[in-house]
C-alpha positions as CSV (number, residue, x, y, z in Angstrom):
1,M,1.4,-10.9,-49.8
2,L,1.1,-12.1,-53.3
3,F,3.2,-14.8,-54.8
4,P,3.7,-15.6,-58.5
5,M,1.4,-18.3,-59.7
6,P,3.0,-21.3,-61.5
7,D,2.8,-21.1,-65.3
8,R,-0.2,-23.2,-66.3
9,S,-0.6,-21.9,-69.8
10,N,-0.7,-25.4,-71.2
11,N,-3.7,-26.2,-68.9
12,N,-1.9,-29.2,-67.4
13,P,-2.8,-29.8,-63.8
14,A,0.0,-29.4,-61.3
15,T,1.3,-32.5,-59.7
16,L,1.1,-32.9,-56.0
17,T,4.9,-33.1,-55.7
18,S,5.3,-29.8,-57.6
19,L,2.8,-28.2,-55.2
20,L,4.6,-29.5,-52.2
21,K,8.0,-28.4,-53.5
22,D,7.0,-25.0,-54.7
23,K,8.7,-22.5,-52.3
24,Y,6.3,-19.7,-53.3
25,S,3.1,-21.6,-52.4
26,L,1.7,-21.7,-49.0
27,L,1.6,-25.5,-49.0
28,G,5.2,-25.6,-50.1
29,R,6.4,-23.3,-47.4
30,L,4.4,-25.3,-44.8
31,C,6.1,-28.5,-46.0
32,Q,9.5,-26.8,-45.8
33,H,8.8,-25.6,-42.3
34,A,7.6,-29.1,-41.3
35,E,10.9,-30.6,-42.7
36,Y,12.9,-28.0,-40.8
37,L,11.1,-28.9,-37.5
38,A,11.8,-32.6,-38.1
39,H,15.4,-31.7,-38.6
40,L,15.5,-29.8,-35.4
41,D,13.7,-32.6,-33.6
42,K,16.3,-35.1,-34.7
43,K,19.2,-32.9,-33.6
44,L,17.7,-32.2,-30.2
45,C,16.8,-35.9,-29.8
46,L,20.5,-36.8,-30.1
47,F,21.5,-34.1,-27.7
48,L,19.0,-35.0,-25.0
49,G,19.5,-38.7,-25.1
50,S,17.3,-41.4,-23.6
51,P,14.8,-41.6,-21.9
52,L,14.0,-37.8,-22.2
53,N,14.1,-37.8,-26.0
54,S,11.1,-40.1,-26.3
55,H,8.8,-37.8,-24.3
56,Y,8.9,-34.6,-26.3
57,S,8.6,-33.3,-29.8
58,V,9.6,-30.0,-31.5
59,A,6.2,-28.4,-32.2
60,N,7.3,-25.1,-33.7
61,Y,10.0,-22.5,-34.2
62,V,8.8,-19.0,-34.9
63,N,10.9,-15.8,-34.6
64,D,12.8,-16.2,-31.4
65,T,10.7,-19.0,-29.7
66,L,11.1,-22.8,-29.8
67,V,8.0,-24.7,-28.7
68,L,8.4,-28.2,-27.4
69,H,5.4,-30.5,-26.7
70,S,5.8,-33.0,-23.8
71,D,3.6,-36.0,-23.2
72,S,3.2,-35.4,-19.4
73,A,3.8,-32.9,-16.7
74,A,6.6,-34.9,-15.2
75,W,8.6,-35.0,-18.5
76,A,7.8,-31.3,-19.1
77,A,9.4,-30.5,-15.7
78,K,12.5,-32.5,-16.7
79,L,12.7,-30.6,-19.9
80,R,12.3,-27.2,-18.1
81,Y,15.4,-28.1,-16.0
82,N,17.3,-28.6,-19.2
83,I,16.2,-25.3,-20.9
84,P,19.6,-23.5,-20.4
85,A,21.4,-26.4,-22.0
86,I,18.9,-26.8,-24.8
87,L,19.0,-23.1,-25.5
88,S,22.8,-23.1,-25.7
89,Y,22.8,-26.2,-27.9
90,M,20.2,-24.9,-30.3
91,Q,21.9,-21.5,-30.6
92,N,25.4,-22.9,-31.1
93,E,25.0,-26.3,-32.8
94,C,21.8,-25.7,-34.8
95,N,22.5,-22.1,-35.8
96,L,19.4,-20.7,-34.2
97,I,21.2,-17.5,-33.3
98,A,17.9,-15.5,-32.8
99,L,16.5,-18.1,-30.4
100,K,15.7,-16.5,-27.0
101,T,12.9,-18.5,-25.5
102,I,12.0,-22.1,-25.2
103,R,8.3,-22.9,-24.3
104,I,7.2,-26.3,-23.1
105,K,3.6,-27.3,-23.4
106,I,2.0,-30.5,-22.4
107,K,0.2,-32.3,-25.2
108,L,-1.3,-35.6,-24.0
109,P,-1.5,-38.3,-26.6
110,D,-4.9,-38.6,-28.4
111,N,-6.2,-42.0,-27.4
112,S,-9.9,-41.1,-28.0
113,A,-9.8,-42.8,-31.4
114,Q,-8.4,-46.0,-30.0
115,H,-10.7,-46.6,-27.1
116,E,-14.4,-46.4,-26.7
117,P,-15.3,-45.4,-23.1
118,V,-16.6,-48.4,-21.1
119,I,-20.0,-47.5,-19.6
120,R,-20.6,-49.7,-16.6
121,K,-24.0,-50.0,-15.0
122,P,-23.9,-49.9,-11.2
123,A,-24.6,-53.4,-9.9
124,I,-26.7,-54.2,-7.0
125,S,-26.6,-57.3,-4.8
126,S,-29.2,-60.0,-4.6
127,A,-30.3,-58.9,-1.2
128,S,-30.6,-55.3,-2.4
129,A,-32.7,-56.4,-5.3
130,I,-35.1,-58.4,-3.0
131,F,-35.4,-55.4,-0.7
132,I,-36.1,-53.0,-3.6
133,N,-38.7,-55.3,-5.0
134,Q,-40.4,-55.5,-1.6
135,A,-40.3,-51.7,-1.1
136,A,-41.7,-51.2,-4.6
137,A,-44.6,-53.5,-3.9
138,S,-45.7,-51.2,-1.1
139,M,-45.1,-47.9,-2.9
140,P,-48.2,-45.7,-3.3
141,D,-46.5,-43.6,-6.0
142,D,-46.8,-45.4,-9.4
143,D,-43.8,-43.5,-11.0
144,L,-41.5,-44.3,-8.1
145,R,-42.6,-48.0,-8.0
146,L,-42.0,-48.4,-11.7
147,S,-38.6,-46.8,-11.4
148,L,-37.6,-49.1,-8.6
149,L,-38.8,-52.2,-10.5
150,K,-36.9,-51.0,-13.6
151,L,-33.8,-50.6,-11.5
152,V,-34.0,-54.2,-10.3
153,K,-34.8,-55.4,-13.8
154,N,-31.8,-53.6,-15.4
155,N,-29.5,-55.1,-12.9
156,Q,-30.7,-58.7,-13.2
157,D,-27.7,-59.5,-15.5
158,Y,-25.3,-58.5,-12.7
159,I,-26.9,-60.3,-9.8
């Protein structure tokens, strides 16, 4: 599908605002859709009330399907119990006459950027370290002996 390009005969670059507001550009339509989803989210938030309204978000509305993201399986189940009421509200109060289906997906919050995983070394007791040292001293296999000594050495901080 081709859309008319904005007139740039004077070679002036388009401003970001004009690109975002241009209803014929892909970016402009995407922004309009995002604004519409935010509008639906606000209306549904008022309808559902607390605490349910803080555990979901409107993810998309395409054709006859409204997609909601929930932050846990428990809240998704509570949303599913409310699907008939949500469907009726969205059709009647939000003018989504074509709406037939509400899908609820679980989308866990992305905490990977906030926390680095803590890697803990297994700790051994002092008695275990002494026993491993004694066992390593009598080991005929050099590789095994070195591995056991390394194990004790790496755990010295925890003993």
